[in-house]
PyMOL Python script that loads the backbone (N, CA, C, O; Angstrom):
from pymol import cmd

cmd.read_pdbstr("""\
ATOM      1  N   UNK A   1      43.480  -8.170 -98.128  1.00  0.00           N
ATOM      2  CA  UNK A   1      44.030  -7.009 -97.473  1.00  0.00           C
ATOM      3  C   UNK A   1      45.473  -6.742 -97.886  1.00  0.00           C
ATOM      4  O   UNK A   1      45.851  -5.593 -98.116  1.00  0.00           O
ATOM      5  N   UNK A   2      46.275  -7.789 -97.981  1.00  0.00           N
ATOM      6  CA  UNK A   2      47.678  -7.609 -98.370  1.00  0.00           C
ATOM      7  C   UNK A   2      47.789  -7.082 -99.797  1.00  0.00           C
ATOM      8  O   UNK A   2      48.626  -6.226-100.083  1.00  0.00           O
ATOM      9  N   UNK A   3      46.946  -7.591-100.687  1.00  0.00           N
ATOM     10  CA  UNK A   3      46.969  -7.108-102.067  1.00  0.00           C
ATOM     11  C   UNK A   3      46.631  -5.621-102.112  1.00  0.00           C
ATOM     12  O   UNK A   3      47.257  -4.862-102.853  1.00  0.00           O
ATOM     13  N   UNK A   4      45.653  -5.209-101.330  1.00  0.00           N
ATOM     14  CA  UNK A   4      45.256  -3.801-101.278  1.00  0.00           C
ATOM     15  C   UNK A   4      46.408  -2.954-100.739  1.00  0.00           C
ATOM     16  O   UNK A   4      46.665  -1.859-101.240  1.00  0.00           O
ATOM     17  N   UNK A   5      47.094  -3.458 -99.728  1.00  0.00           N
ATOM     18  CA  UNK A   5      48.242  -2.735 -99.173  1.00  0.00           C
ATOM     19  C   UNK A   5      49.358  -2.624-100.208  1.00  0.00           C
ATOM     20  O   UNK A   5      49.986  -1.572-100.332  1.00  0.00           O
ATOM     21  N   UNK A   6      49.609  -3.698-100.949  1.00  0.00           N
ATOM     22  CA  UNK A   6      50.628  -3.660-102.002  1.00  0.00           C
ATOM     23  C   UNK A   6      50.257  -2.634-103.066  1.00  0.00           C
ATOM     24  O   UNK A   6      51.099  -1.851-103.506  1.00  0.00           O
ATOM     25  N   UNK A   7      48.988  -2.645-103.478  1.00  0.00           N
ATOM     26  CA  UNK A   7      48.512  -1.710-104.502  1.00  0.00           C
ATOM     27  C   UNK A   7      48.679  -0.265-104.018  1.00  0.00           C
ATOM     28  O   UNK A   7      49.199   0.582-104.744  1.00  0.00           O
ATOM     29  N   UNK A   8      48.239   0.003-102.806  1.00  0.00           N
ATOM     30  CA  UNK A   8      48.340   1.358-102.252  1.00  0.00           C
ATOM     31  C   UNK A   8      49.795   1.800-102.133  1.00  0.00           C
ATOM     32  O   UNK A   8      50.132   2.941-102.446  1.00  0.00           O
ATOM     33  N   UNK A   9      50.650   0.893-101.679  1.00  0.00           N
ATOM     34  CA  UNK A   9      52.068   1.213-101.566  1.00  0.00           C
ATOM     35  C   UNK A   9      52.705   1.491-102.916  1.00  0.00           C
ATOM     36  O   UNK A   9      53.487   2.430-103.061  1.00  0.00           O
ATOM     37  N   UNK A  10      52.367   0.672-103.905  1.00  0.00           N
ATOM     38  CA  UNK A  10      52.915   0.853-105.251  1.00  0.00           C
ATOM     39  C   UNK A  10      52.451   2.170-105.857  1.00  0.00           C
ATOM     40  O   UNK A  10      53.232   2.867-106.506  1.00  0.00           O
ATOM     41  N   UNK A  11      51.190   2.511-105.649  1.00  0.00           N
ATOM     42  CA  UNK A  11      50.662   3.776-106.170  1.00  0.00           C
ATOM     43  C   UNK A  11      51.278   4.969-105.436  1.00  0.00           C
ATOM     44  O   UNK A  11      51.535   6.009-106.041  1.00  0.00           O
ATOM     45  N   UNK A  12      51.508   4.816-104.152  1.00  0.00           N
ATOM     46  CA  UNK A  12      52.077   5.909-103.362  1.00  0.00           C
ATOM     47  C   UNK A  12      53.499   6.234-103.805  1.00  0.00           C
ATOM     48  O   UNK A  12      53.845   7.401-103.984  1.00  0.00           O
ATOM     49  N   UNK A  13      54.322   5.202-103.983  1.00  0.00           N
ATOM     50  CA  UNK A  13      55.707   5.454-104.396  1.00  0.00           C
ATOM     51  C   UNK A  13      55.837   5.593-105.907  1.00  0.00           C
ATOM     52  O   UNK A  13      56.846   6.092-106.405  1.00  0.00           O
ATOM     53  N   UNK A  14      54.814   5.150-106.637  1.00  0.00           N
ATOM     54  CA  UNK A  14      54.819   5.296-108.089  1.00  0.00           C
ATOM     55  C   UNK A  14      55.702   4.304-108.821  1.00  0.00           C
ATOM     56  O   UNK A  14      55.925   4.449-110.023  1.00  0.00           O
ATOM     57  N   UNK A  15      56.209   3.297-108.118  1.00  0.00           N
ATOM     58  CA  UNK A  15      57.107   2.326-108.732  1.00  0.00           C
ATOM     59  C   UNK A  15      56.808   0.926-108.203  1.00  0.00           C
ATOM     60  O   UNK A  15      57.432   0.489-107.236  1.00  0.00           O
ATOM     61  N   UNK A  16      55.870   0.222-108.818  1.00  0.00           N
ATOM     62  CA  UNK A  16      55.522  -1.120-108.347  1.00  0.00           C
ATOM     63  C   UNK A  16      56.704  -2.091-108.331  1.00  0.00           C
ATOM     64  O   UNK A  16      56.769  -2.979-107.481  1.00  0.00           O
ATOM     65  N   UNK A  17      57.629  -1.923-109.266  1.00  0.00           N
ATOM     66  CA  UNK A  17      58.763  -2.851-109.326  1.00  0.00           C
ATOM     67  C   UNK A  17      59.701  -2.687-108.133  1.00  0.00           C
ATOM     68  O   UNK A  17      60.349  -3.648-107.719  1.00  0.00           O
ATOM     69  N   UNK A  18      59.776  -1.492-107.584  1.00  0.00           N
ATOM     70  CA  UNK A  18      60.605  -1.272-106.393  1.00  0.00           C
ATOM     71  C   UNK A  18      60.020  -2.045-105.214  1.00  0.00           C
ATOM     72  O   UNK A  18      60.754  -2.668-104.448  1.00  0.00           O
ATOM     73  N   UNK A  19      58.698  -2.002-105.074  1.00  0.00           N
ATOM     74  CA  UNK A  19      58.041  -2.752-104.004  1.00  0.00           C
ATOM     75  C   UNK A  19      58.184  -4.254-104.233  1.00  0.00           C
ATOM     76  O   UNK A  19      58.413  -5.008-103.287  1.00  0.00           O
ATOM     77  N   UNK A  20      58.051  -4.694-105.489  1.00  0.00           N
ATOM     78  CA  UNK A  20      58.230  -6.115-105.809  1.00  0.00           C
ATOM     79  C   UNK A  20      59.645  -6.564-105.444  1.00  0.00           C
ATOM     80  O   UNK A  20      59.832  -7.646-104.889  1.00  0.00           O
ATOM     81  N   UNK A  21      60.627  -5.742-105.752  1.00  0.00           N
ATOM     82  CA  UNK A  21      62.017  -6.063-105.429  1.00  0.00           C
ATOM     83  C   UNK A  21      62.222  -6.158-103.917  1.00  0.00           C
ATOM     84  O   UNK A  21      62.939  -7.037-103.440  1.00  0.00           O
ATOM     85  N   UNK A  22      61.601  -5.264-103.174  1.00  0.00           N
ATOM     86  CA  UNK A  22      61.718  -5.304-101.713  1.00  0.00           C
ATOM     87  C   UNK A  22      61.116  -6.590-101.156  1.00  0.00           C
ATOM     88  O   UNK A  22      61.692  -7.206-100.258  1.00  0.00           O
ATOM     89  N   UNK A  23      59.962  -7.000-101.683  1.00  0.00           N
ATOM     90  CA  UNK A  23      59.342  -8.246-101.230  1.00  0.00           C
ATOM     91  C   UNK A  23      60.227  -9.449-101.552  1.00  0.00           C
ATOM     92  O   UNK A  23      60.347 -10.371-100.746  1.00  0.00           O
ATOM     93  N   UNK A  24      60.848  -9.435-102.739  1.00  0.00           N
ATOM     94  CA  UNK A  24      61.756 -10.526-103.108  1.00  0.00           C
ATOM     95  C   UNK A  24      62.932 -10.601-102.137  1.00  0.00           C
ATOM     96  O   UNK A  24      63.323 -11.691-101.718  1.00  0.00           O
ATOM     97  N   UNK A  25      63.488  -9.464-101.785  1.00  0.00           N
ATOM     98  CA  UNK A  25      64.629  -9.438-100.861  1.00  0.00           C
ATOM     99  C   UNK A  25      64.234  -9.954 -99.480  1.00  0.00           C
ATOM    100  O   UNK A  25      64.997 -10.677 -98.839  1.00  0.00           O
ATOM    101  N   UNK A  26      63.042  -9.580 -99.029  1.00  0.00           N
ATOM    102  CA  UNK A  26      62.567 -10.084 -97.740  1.00  0.00           C
ATOM    103  C   UNK A  26      62.386 -11.597 -97.774  1.00  0.00           C
ATOM    104  O   UNK A  26      62.714 -12.287 -96.809  1.00  0.00           O
ATOM    105  N   UNK A  27      61.869 -12.106 -98.878  1.00  0.00           N
ATOM    106  CA  UNK A  27      61.662 -13.549 -99.014  1.00  0.00           C
ATOM    107  C   UNK A  27      62.998 -14.296 -99.028  1.00  0.00           C
ATOM    108  O   UNK A  27      63.133 -15.340 -98.390  1.00  0.00           O
ATOM    109  N   UNK A  28      63.977 -13.764 -99.748  1.00  0.00           N
ATOM    110  CA  UNK A  28      65.306 -14.381 -99.798  1.00  0.00           C
ATOM    111  C   UNK A  28      65.935 -14.382 -98.401  1.00  0.00           C
ATOM    112  O   UNK A  28      66.496 -15.389 -97.970  1.00  0.00           O
ATOM    113  N   UNK A  29      65.840 -13.268 -97.707  1.00  0.00           N
ATOM    114  CA  UNK A  29      66.394 -13.188 -96.351  1.00  0.00           C
ATOM    115  C   UNK A  29      65.687 -14.164 -95.419  1.00  0.00           C
ATOM    116  O   UNK A  29      66.319 -14.763 -94.548  1.00  0.00           O
ATOM    117  N   UNK A  30      64.397 -14.323 -95.596  1.00  0.00           N
ATOM    118  CA  UNK A  30      63.625 -15.251 -94.776  1.00  0.00           C
ATOM    119  C   UNK A  30      64.076 -16.696 -95.009  1.00  0.00           C
ATOM    120  O   UNK A  30      64.132 -17.493 -94.072  1.00  0.00           O
ATOM    121  N   UNK A  31      64.397 -17.026 -96.257  1.00  0.00           N
ATOM    122  CA  UNK A  31      64.861 -18.385 -96.559  1.00  0.00           C
ATOM    123  C   UNK A  31      66.268 -18.626 -96.029  1.00  0.00           C
ATOM    124  O   UNK A  31      66.584 -19.726 -95.576  1.00  0.00           O
ATOM    125  N   UNK A  32      67.112 -17.602 -96.084  1.00  0.00           N
ATOM    126  CA  UNK A  32      68.494 -17.746 -95.610  1.00  0.00           C
ATOM    127  C   UNK A  32      68.573 -17.903 -94.102  1.00  0.00           C
ATOM    128  O   UNK A  32      69.406 -18.641 -93.578  1.00  0.00           O
ATOM    129  N   UNK A  33      67.701 -17.204 -93.427  1.00  0.00           N
ATOM    130  CA  UNK A  33      67.744 -17.215 -91.959  1.00  0.00           C
ATOM    131  C   UNK A  33      66.328 -17.424 -91.413  1.00  0.00           C
ATOM    132  O   UNK A  33      65.703 -16.493 -90.906  1.00  0.00           O
ATOM    133  N   UNK A  34      65.841 -18.643 -91.524  1.00  0.00           N
ATOM    134  CA  UNK A  34      64.467 -18.907 -91.075  1.00  0.00           C
ATOM    135  C   UNK A  34      64.333 -18.793 -89.558  1.00  0.00           C
ATOM    136  O   UNK A  34      65.293 -18.977 -88.810  1.00  0.00           O
ATOM    137  N   UNK A  35      63.145 -18.492 -89.146  1.00  0.00           N
ATOM    138  CA  UNK A  35      62.852 -18.415 -87.717  1.00  0.00           C
ATOM    139  C   UNK A  35      62.688 -19.834 -87.188  1.00  0.00           C
ATOM    140  O   UNK A  35      61.907 -20.619 -87.724  1.00  0.00           O
ATOM    141  N   UNK A  36      63.422 -20.151 -86.144  1.00  0.00           N
ATOM    142  CA  UNK A  36      63.384 -21.508 -85.596  1.00  0.00           C
ATOM    143  C   UNK A  36      62.617 -21.575 -84.283  1.00  0.00           C
ATOM    144  O   UNK A  36      62.600 -22.612 -83.620  1.00  0.00           O
ATOM    145  N   UNK A  37      61.990 -20.484 -83.916  1.00  0.00           N
ATOM    146  CA  UNK A  37      61.215 -20.450 -82.677  1.00  0.00           C
ATOM    147  C   UNK A  37      59.899 -19.738 -82.965  1.00  0.00           C
ATOM    148  O   UNK A  37      59.704 -19.209 -84.059  1.00  0.00           O
ATOM    149  N   UNK A  38      59.031 -19.722 -82.024  1.00  0.00           N
ATOM    150  CA  UNK A  38      57.771 -19.013 -82.191  1.00  0.00           C
ATOM    151  C   UNK A  38      56.652 -19.933 -82.639  1.00  0.00           C
ATOM    152  O   UNK A  38      56.799 -21.154 -82.676  1.00  0.00           O
ATOM    153  N   UNK A  39      55.558 -19.329 -82.969  1.00  0.00           N
ATOM    154  CA  UNK A  39      54.355 -20.065 -83.308  1.00  0.00           C
ATOM    155  C   UNK A  39      53.741 -19.504 -84.582  1.00  0.00           C
ATOM    156  O   UNK A  39      53.779 -18.294 -84.804  1.00  0.00           O
ATOM    157  N   UNK A  40      53.173 -20.370 -85.424  1.00  0.00           N
ATOM    158  CA  UNK A  40      52.462 -19.875 -86.604  1.00  0.00           C
ATOM    159  C   UNK A  40      51.343 -18.893 -86.257  1.00  0.00           C
ATOM    160  O   UNK A  40      50.899 -18.134 -87.118  1.00  0.00           O
ATOM    161  N   UNK A  41      50.888 -18.902 -85.018  1.00  0.00           N
ATOM    162  CA  UNK A  41      49.850 -17.952 -84.602  1.00  0.00           C
ATOM    163  C   UNK A  41      50.352 -16.511 -84.649  1.00  0.00           C
ATOM    164  O   UNK A  41      49.551 -15.577 -84.684  1.00  0.00           O
ATOM    165  N   UNK A  42      51.670 -16.324 -84.650  1.00  0.00           N
ATOM    166  CA  UNK A  42      52.238 -14.975 -84.685  1.00  0.00           C
ATOM    167  C   UNK A  42      52.606 -14.518 -86.094  1.00  0.00           C
ATOM    168  O   UNK A  42      53.198 -13.450 -86.252  1.00  0.00           O
ATOM    169  N   UNK A  43      52.270 -15.299 -87.119  1.00  0.00           N
ATOM    170  CA  UNK A  43      52.694 -14.969 -88.477  1.00  0.00           C
ATOM    171  C   UNK A  43      52.149 -13.641 -88.985  1.00  0.00           C
ATOM    172  O   UNK A  43      52.762 -13.027 -89.859  1.00  0.00           O
ATOM    173  N   UNK A  44      51.025 -13.183 -88.467  1.00  0.00           N
ATOM    174  CA  UNK A  44      50.471 -11.911 -88.929  1.00  0.00           C
ATOM    175  C   UNK A  44      51.339 -10.723 -88.526  1.00  0.00           C
ATOM    176  O   UNK A  44      51.127  -9.614 -89.017  1.00  0.00           O
ATOM    177  N   UNK A  45      52.302 -10.935 -87.649  1.00  0.00           N
ATOM    178  CA  UNK A  45      53.201  -9.869 -87.223  1.00  0.00           C
ATOM    179  C   UNK A  45      54.355  -9.655 -88.199  1.00  0.00           C
ATOM    180  O   UNK A  45      55.116  -8.698 -88.053  1.00  0.00           O
ATOM    181  N   UNK A  46      54.493 -10.530 -89.189  1.00  0.00           N
ATOM    182  CA  UNK A  46      55.605 -10.480 -90.126  1.00  0.00           C
ATOM    183  C   UNK A  46      55.144 -10.015 -91.506  1.00  0.00           C
ATOM    184  O   UNK A  46      53.996 -10.243 -91.887  1.00  0.00           O
ATOM    185  N   UNK A  47      56.033  -9.364 -92.253  1.00  0.00           N
ATOM    186  CA  UNK A  47      55.729  -8.963 -93.628  1.00  0.00           C
ATOM    187  C   UNK A  47      55.718 -10.190 -94.525  1.00  0.00           C
ATOM    188  O   UNK A  47      54.843 -10.333 -95.378  1.00  0.00           O
ATOM    189  N   UNK A  48      56.683 -11.069 -94.332  1.00  0.00           N
ATOM    190  CA  UNK A  48      56.789 -12.320 -95.080  1.00  0.00           C
ATOM    191  C   UNK A  48      56.572 -13.450 -94.089  1.00  0.00           C
ATOM    192  O   UNK A  48      57.172 -13.450 -93.014  1.00  0.00           O
ATOM    193  N   UNK A  49      55.726 -14.410 -94.430  1.00  0.00           N
ATOM    194  CA  UNK A  49      55.395 -15.508 -93.527  1.00  0.00           C
ATOM    195  C   UNK A  49      56.632 -16.356 -93.232  1.00  0.00           C
ATOM    196  O   UNK A  49      57.139 -17.029 -94.130  1.00  0.00           O
ATOM    197  N   UNK A  50      57.127 -16.337 -91.997  1.00  0.00           N
ATOM    198  CA  UNK A  50      58.314 -17.123 -91.665  1.00  0.00           C
ATOM    199  C   UNK A  50      58.003 -18.595 -91.419  1.00  0.00           C
ATOM    200  O   UNK A  50      58.919 -19.401 -91.259  1.00  0.00           O
ATOM    201  N   UNK A  51      56.741 -18.948 -91.388  1.00  0.00           N
ATOM    202  CA  UNK A  51      56.322 -20.318 -91.110  1.00  0.00           C
ATOM    203  C   UNK A  51      55.654 -20.921 -92.341  1.00  0.00           C
ATOM    204  O   UNK A  51      54.579 -21.512 -92.236  1.00  0.00           O
ATOM    205  N   UNK A  52      56.278 -20.780 -93.494  1.00  0.00           N
ATOM    206  CA  UNK A  52      55.638 -21.190 -94.746  1.00  0.00           C
ATOM    207  C   UNK A  52      55.872 -22.653 -95.083  1.00  0.00           C
ATOM    208  O   UNK A  52      55.732 -23.053 -96.239  1.00  0.00           O
ATOM    209  N   UNK A  53      56.219 -23.439 -94.107  1.00  0.00           N
ATOM    210  CA  UNK A  53      56.566 -24.833 -94.323  1.00  0.00           C
ATOM    211  C   UNK A  53      55.501 -25.728 -94.891  1.00  0.00           C
ATOM    212  O   UNK A  53      55.549 -26.053 -96.077  1.00  0.00           O
ATOM    213  N   UNK A  54      54.545 -26.137 -94.097  1.00  0.00           N
ATOM    214  CA  UNK A  54      53.619 -27.168 -94.513  1.00  0.00           C
ATOM    215  C   UNK A  54      52.265 -26.666 -94.962  1.00  0.00           C
ATOM    216  O   UNK A  54      51.940 -25.484 -94.848  1.00  0.00           O
ATOM    217  N   UNK A  55      51.481 -27.607 -95.479  1.00  0.00           N
ATOM    218  CA  UNK A  55      50.144 -27.287 -95.968  1.00  0.00           C
ATOM    219  C   UNK A  55      49.247 -26.797 -94.844  1.00  0.00           C
ATOM    220  O   UNK A  55      48.419 -25.910 -95.051  1.00  0.00           O
ATOM    221  N   UNK A  56      49.403 -27.365 -93.658  1.00  0.00           N
ATOM    222  CA  UNK A  56      48.576 -26.946 -92.525  1.00  0.00           C
ATOM    223  C   UNK A  56      48.781 -25.463 -92.220  1.00  0.00           C
ATOM    224  O   UNK A  56      47.825 -24.737 -91.947  1.00  0.00           O
ATOM    225  N   UNK A  57      50.023 -25.029 -92.268  1.00  0.00           N
ATOM    226  CA  UNK A  57      50.328 -23.625 -92.005  1.00  0.00           C
ATOM    227  C   UNK A  57      49.721 -22.741 -93.084  1.00  0.00           C
ATOM    228  O   UNK A  57      49.186 -21.674 -92.783  1.00  0.00           O
ATOM    229  N   UNK A  58      49.799 -23.177 -94.355  1.00  0.00           N
ATOM    230  CA  UNK A  58      49.256 -22.377 -95.454  1.00  0.00           C
ATOM    231  C   UNK A  58      47.748 -22.208 -95.354  1.00  0.00           C
ATOM    232  O   UNK A  58      47.220 -21.174 -95.765  1.00  0.00           O
ATOM    233  N   UNK A  59      47.053 -23.185 -94.825  1.00  0.00           N
ATOM    234  CA  UNK A  59      45.599 -23.091 -94.692  1.00  0.00           C
ATOM    235  C   UNK A  59      45.219 -21.898 -93.825  1.00  0.00           C
ATOM    236  O   UNK A  59      44.244 -21.204 -94.115  1.00  0.00           O
ATOM    237  N   UNK A  60      45.975 -21.658 -92.776  1.00  0.00           N
ATOM    238  CA  UNK A  60      45.659 -20.588 -91.839  1.00  0.00           C
ATOM    239  C   UNK A  60      46.512 -19.337 -92.050  1.00  0.00           C
ATOM    240  O   UNK A  60      46.548 -18.455 -91.192  1.00  0.00           O
ATOM    241  N   UNK A  61      47.186 -19.262 -93.176  1.00  0.00           N
ATOM    242  CA  UNK A  61      48.064 -18.134 -93.445  1.00  0.00           C
ATOM    243  C   UNK A  61      47.285 -16.827 -93.542  1.00  0.00           C
ATOM    244  O   UNK A  61      46.201 -16.774 -94.123  1.00  0.00           O
ATOM    245  N   UNK A  62      47.857 -15.775 -92.964  1.00  0.00           N
ATOM    246  CA  UNK A  62      47.243 -14.454 -93.052  1.00  0.00           C
ATOM    247  C   UNK A  62      47.773 -13.666 -94.240  1.00  0.00           C
ATOM    248  O   UNK A  62      47.262 -12.588 -94.545  1.00  0.00           O
ATOM    249  N   UNK A  63      48.780 -14.187 -94.909  1.00  0.00           N
ATOM    250  CA  UNK A  63      49.368 -13.513 -96.057  1.00  0.00           C
ATOM    251  C   UNK A  63      49.222 -14.385 -97.303  1.00  0.00           C
ATOM    252  O   UNK A  63      49.375 -15.604 -97.227  1.00  0.00           O
ATOM    253  N   UNK A  64      48.925 -13.767 -98.446  1.00  0.00           N
ATOM    254  CA  UNK A  64      48.916 -14.539 -99.689  1.00  0.00           C
ATOM    255  C   UNK A  64      50.349 -14.926-100.060  1.00  0.00           C
ATOM    256  O   UNK A  64      51.300 -14.341 -99.540  1.00  0.00           O
ATOM    257  N   UNK A  65      50.509 -15.897-100.946  1.00  0.00           N
ATOM    258  CA  UNK A  65      51.867 -16.298-101.346  1.00  0.00           C
ATOM    259  C   UNK A  65      52.657 -15.100-101.873  1.00  0.00           C
ATOM    260  O   UNK A  65      52.145 -14.303-102.660  1.00  0.00           O
ATOM    261  N   UNK A  66      53.891 -14.986-101.437  1.00  0.00           N
ATOM    262  CA  UNK A  66      54.727 -13.847-101.809  1.00  0.00           C
ATOM    263  C   UNK A  66      54.912 -13.762-103.320  1.00  0.00           C
ATOM    264  O   UNK A  66      54.947 -12.666-103.879  1.00  0.00           O
ATOM    265  N   UNK A  67      55.032 -14.913-103.986  1.00  0.00           N
ATOM    266  CA  UNK A  67      55.207 -14.896-105.440  1.00  0.00           C
ATOM    267  C   UNK A  67      53.987 -14.325-106.150  1.00  0.00           C
ATOM    268  O   UNK A  67      54.124 -13.681-107.190  1.00  0.00           O
ATOM    269  N   UNK A  68      52.802 -14.551-105.607  1.00  0.00           N
ATOM    270  CA  UNK A  68      51.583 -13.974-106.189  1.00  0.00           C
ATOM    271  C   UNK A  68      51.560 -12.462-105.988  1.00  0.00           C
ATOM    272  O   UNK A  68      51.147 -11.722-106.881  1.00  0.00           O
ATOM    273  N   UNK A  69      51.992 -12.012-104.847  1.00  0.00           N
ATOM    274  CA  UNK A  69      52.056 -10.569-104.587  1.00  0.00           C
ATOM    275  C   UNK A  69      53.042  -9.900-105.545  1.00  0.00           C
ATOM    276  O   UNK A  69      52.767  -8.826-106.080  1.00  0.00           O
ATOM    277  N   UNK A  70      54.190 -10.541-105.757  1.00  0.00           N
ATOM    278  CA  UNK A  70      55.199 -10.000-106.670  1.00  0.00           C
ATOM    279  C   UNK A  70      54.669  -9.994-108.099  1.00  0.00           C
ATOM    280  O   UNK A  70      54.864  -9.021-108.827  1.00  0.00           O
ATOM    281  N   UNK A  71      54.002 -11.066-108.505  1.00  0.00           N
ATOM    282  CA  UNK A  71      53.443 -11.143-109.862  1.00  0.00           C
ATOM    283  C   UNK A  71      52.428 -10.031-110.101  1.00  0.00           C
ATOM    284  O   UNK A  71      52.416  -9.424-111.172  1.00  0.00           O
ATOM    285  N   UNK A  72      51.590  -9.763-109.130  1.00  0.00           N
ATOM    286  CA  UNK A  72      50.592  -8.693-109.275  1.00  0.00           C
ATOM    287  C   UNK A  72      51.266  -7.324-109.389  1.00  0.00           C
ATOM    288  O   UNK A  72      50.825  -6.478-110.167  1.00  0.00           O
ATOM    289  N   UNK A  73      52.321  -7.109-108.625  1.00  0.00           N
ATOM    290  CA  UNK A  73      53.039  -5.837-108.709  1.00  0.00           C
ATOM    291  C   UNK A  73      53.720  -5.684-110.066  1.00  0.00           C
ATOM    292  O   UNK A  73      53.737  -4.589-110.629  1.00  0.00           O
ATOM    293  N   UNK A  74      54.275  -6.758-110.588  1.00  0.00           N
ATOM    294  CA  UNK A  74      54.889  -6.698-111.925  1.00  0.00           C
ATOM    295  C   UNK A  74      53.839  -6.410-112.989  1.00  0.00           C
ATOM    296  O   UNK A  74      54.081  -5.634-113.913  1.00  0.00           O
ATOM    297  N   UNK A  75      52.678  -7.033-112.859  1.00  0.00           N
ATOM    298  CA  UNK A  75      51.582  -6.745-113.791  1.00  0.00           C
ATOM    299  C   UNK A  75      51.175  -5.280-113.710  1.00  0.00           C
ATOM    300  O   UNK A  75      50.946  -4.639-114.736  1.00  0.00           O
ATOM    301  N   UNK A  76      51.086  -4.754-112.506  1.00  0.00           N
ATOM    302  CA  UNK A  76      50.710  -3.353-112.318  1.00  0.00           C
ATOM    303  C   UNK A  76      51.719  -2.430-112.996  1.00  0.00           C
ATOM    304  O   UNK A  76      51.338  -1.416-113.580  1.00  0.00           O
ATOM    305  N   UNK A  77      53.000  -2.778-112.921  1.00  0.00           N
ATOM    306  CA  UNK A  77      54.042  -1.978-113.566  1.00  0.00           C
ATOM    307  C   UNK A  77      53.873  -1.964-115.080  1.00  0.00           C
ATOM    308  O   UNK A  77      54.283  -1.014-115.746  1.00  0.00           O
ATOM    309  N   UNK A  78      53.269  -3.023-115.623  1.00  0.00           N
ATOM    310  CA  UNK A  78      53.039  -3.116-117.070  1.00  0.00           C
ATOM    311  C   UNK A  78      51.656  -2.610-117.467  1.00  0.00           C
ATOM    312  O   UNK A  78      51.255  -2.721-118.626  1.00  0.00           O
ATOM    313  N   UNK A  79      50.936  -2.057-116.506  1.00  0.00           N
ATOM    314  CA  UNK A  79      49.626  -1.497-116.807  1.00  0.00           C
ATOM    315  C   UNK A  79      48.462  -2.449-116.650  1.00  0.00           C
ATOM    316  O   UNK A  79      47.326  -2.095-116.966  1.00  0.00           O
ATOM    317  N   UNK A  80      48.726  -3.661-116.162  1.00  0.00           N
ATOM    318  CA  UNK A  80      47.663  -4.647-115.943  1.00  0.00           C
ATOM    319  C   UNK A  80      47.281  -4.593-114.467  1.00  0.00           C
ATOM    320  O   UNK A  80      48.091  -4.911-113.597  1.00  0.00           O
ATOM    321  N   UNK A  81      46.048  -4.190-114.194  1.00  0.00           N
ATOM    322  CA  UNK A  81      45.599  -4.050-112.807  1.00  0.00           C
ATOM    323  C   UNK A  81      44.773  -5.259-112.408  1.00  0.00           C
ATOM    324  O   UNK A  81      43.640  -5.415-112.865  1.00  0.00           O
ATOM    325  N   UNK A  82      45.334  -6.128-111.551  1.00  0.00           N
ATOM    326  CA  UNK A  82      44.612  -7.313-111.059  1.00  0.00           C
ATOM    327  C   UNK A  82      44.141  -7.103-109.626  1.00  0.00           C
ATOM    328  O   UNK A  82      43.915  -8.065-108.892  1.00  0.00           O
ATOM    329  N   UNK A  83      43.996  -5.863-109.240  1.00  0.00           N
ATOM    330  CA  UNK A  83      43.559  -5.568-107.875  1.00  0.00           C
ATOM    331  C   UNK A  83      42.110  -5.319-107.910  1.00  0.00           C
ATOM    332  O   UNK A  83      41.505  -5.047-106.873  1.00  0.00           O
TER     333      UNK A  83
END
""", "prot")
cmd.dss("prot")
cmd.show_as("cartoon", "prot")
cmd.util.cbc("prot")
cmd.orient("prot")
């Protein structure tokens, strides 16, 4: 679902690299100021998973890895469609 949303967003704005850059900025901000409260059960409410710590959390993650999303958007900008 997230990949489809990224694809639709990139096609709508016509600039996949702009969306990739926005995702990178969100990820950097998430690392600088991590959430220290809450529950991994609420991760679907976030654009970037704030609870990306351990393997257990990744098993139940509702979002694909941010780096994979960025890589797909960069590929799309170069004409390679992995969606």
